[in-house]
N, C-alpha and C positions, 0 to 999 in steps of 0.2 A: 458853619461847620463844613468841612469837605468830605465827600462821600466816603471815604476809606476811614473817617473817624466816626461814623455813627454808631461802631462796634463797640460797646465798653470793654470788651475783653481783648480789643485789638489797643487801646489805649494807656499811657501813663496817667497817673493821678493827676499830673499837672494839664494835662490835656482835658481834664472831664471840664465841661462847661459849666461856670457857677451857676447854680440852682438850675439844673435842666429840668425836663420832663423825661424821664426814666419809663421807656416802653420795654415791659417784661413778657415775652412770648412764653406762653404754658402751653406745652404738647403732652405727647405721651409717647409711650414704647410700646405697641401693640400691633398684631396682625392687621394688614391690609391687602386681604384676597394672597392669593398664589402670586400676585403681579407688582404689588406696591410695596415701598421698604416700611419695615416698622417705624421707623421715624418720620413717618409722612406729615403727622399733625403737628409735630414741632416745628417742621420746615414751612410748612405754611403757616403758621404763628409766626414765624422770623421772617417770612417773605412779606407778611402784612404790616409788622411791624417796622420795617426797614421803609415800606410805602410811608407809612403815618410818619416817619421820620423826616423824609424829604418834606413835608406839609407842616411840620411843627417846628418853628423857630427854636433852637438850641437842645433839640430833643436827640436823645443815645439812646440804642438799644441793648438792653444785657444779652449777657448769654442765653440760650432757650432754657427752659427748664424742661428735659427731656422727658419725666417720669409723670404720671398721673393716675387718675383714677379709673382703671382699666379692668374690673373685675370680670365685668360680660365677657371679655375676651380670655379669659383664663386658661380656656381648654386649649389653647392654640399655641404651641413652641414659640418662643421669643417675646411674649407679650409679659412686661414689668410693671407691674401697679403697686403705686403705695398706697391707695384707698381714700377714700374722701376727709376722714380725720388728719391722718398725716399729711397730706396736700393743703388744708386748710392751715395748720400750723406753719408750713413751709413758709405758706406765702404771706400769713401774718407776719412771720420773723423777717423775710425780707422785704415788706413794707415797711417795717419797723424801723430795720436798719437806714434801708435806703433814703426815708423820709428827711434822715439827720442832716443829707446833705443834698438832695433833690428835692424842687419845688413841688413835684408830684409825680405820682405813678398811675402808670395804666397799663394794667395786666391786658395780655392779647391773648385769648383762649382759641387755641385753635382744636380741640377735644369737648363734644358735646358732655361727655360723662363727668368732666371737670367742673362744670355749670354749678352745680352746688354748694361747692368747697370754694371756687372764684368768690362767687357772689358771698358766702358768709364770711371770708376773709375780708374782703372790701366792706362788708358793713359795718364788721368789727372795727376795721382801721379808721374807719370815717367815723366810729362812734368816739375813737380815741383822739379825735382832733385832726386826723391826717388829711392831706388831699389826695384821695385814693379812688380811681373808679377803674371798671372792666369793660372791654369789649370783646364781643364774638366774632370769629371768622366764619360769618356766615352770609348768604344769599338766598333769596326766594326759590322756592322748586328745586333745591339742591336735594340730589338723591342720598340715602341714610350713610353709607361707608362703602368706599373703596369702588364704587360705581364712577360713572360717567364724570361726575364732578370733580371726584379728587383727583380721578386719573388725568384728565385735563389739566389741573392746577400742578401736578409733578410733570408732566410734561412739558410745561413751560417752566417750573422753579428748578427741578432737577432731572432731566429726561434720562439722564444715564441710570437712574435709578427704578426707572419704569421696565420691565419684563413686560413688552407688549406681546410677545408670543405665548405668553400664560396668562394673559387675560380671559377672563369669561364671567357671564352672568351668574349670580346668587339666587337668592329671594327677592323679586321685583314689588313685591307688595309693599302699599305705603307703610310708613314707620308706624302710624298711628294702630295700624292692624298688627303689626308685629311687638307691639310693647308689651303687652302681658305675658307673652312666651318668652321675649327676651329678658324681662326682668325675674321671671320664674326660673329659667334654664340656662340663659347667657345666649349669646350670637352662635355657636356651634350647633345646636338645638335647632335652629331655623336653617340655619345656612351653612352644611358642612365645609363649603370653600372659606367660609367667611367674607363672603360680599353680599352686602345688599343695596340689590341694583343692581345694573347693566352698562360696563366699561366701554361697549359698543359704539361706536362715533366718537369718543373721546380724540381731542387734538391739542397743541399747542396754542392753536389759534383762541380756540373756545377758553383755554386756562388761561389766557392773559386778558380776556374780556371777564372773567369771574375773579380774577386776583384784584383787577381794577373795581369791580362793584366792590369788592369784600373791603380794599381799602377805602372806598368812597364811605360807606356803612360806619366804618370804623370811625374816619374821622368827622363825619356828622356827629357822632354821639361825643366825642371829645370836644367838638366845637360847641356843642349844645349844652353840655354839662350833664349828659345822660350815664 
């Protein structure tokens, strides 16, 4: 496939490869601090999926699912959450539909809050005998939310959507310390600006390295059948 043909939404049905690997980016629409776009997670998931498509023969990338389980961000305007149960159901139906013509499906998850639903949907589809797996968009030592990691990623993926002049630190404690309060009261109770981390020092160069590492890790999972 040539690069322009990697996006399923841009093709016609005769252009779809025979029995392709379908990569489905799964993101969210949720606050990412005062400086990053609400579509950050979907943009990252799509970028990782496109990178994977370059490495998988016959792969094609579905339109990103831009709604996820984002209840922890509900106190911030702009956040749209469909919850874990609905997300799971949507992914199950996408998987059932896609495996009628695709050899396999890989959900590429860009939002940590989706993980429970993505995993549950994948397990059910596998139990039904379908070739489905999922991979996270993750790297070691990343900060939790709208900090240096995601700011660097957006500076390389979609720099026009980064309001650099508005970037500011939020709660910089390790996420393991924040989890009890996050689960009980949501992000706003922990960080009024919505940032969990510090975007200081973010750069497009760092974002390029992080994105490459995410693609490498996802490719390893797909290759090894994880």
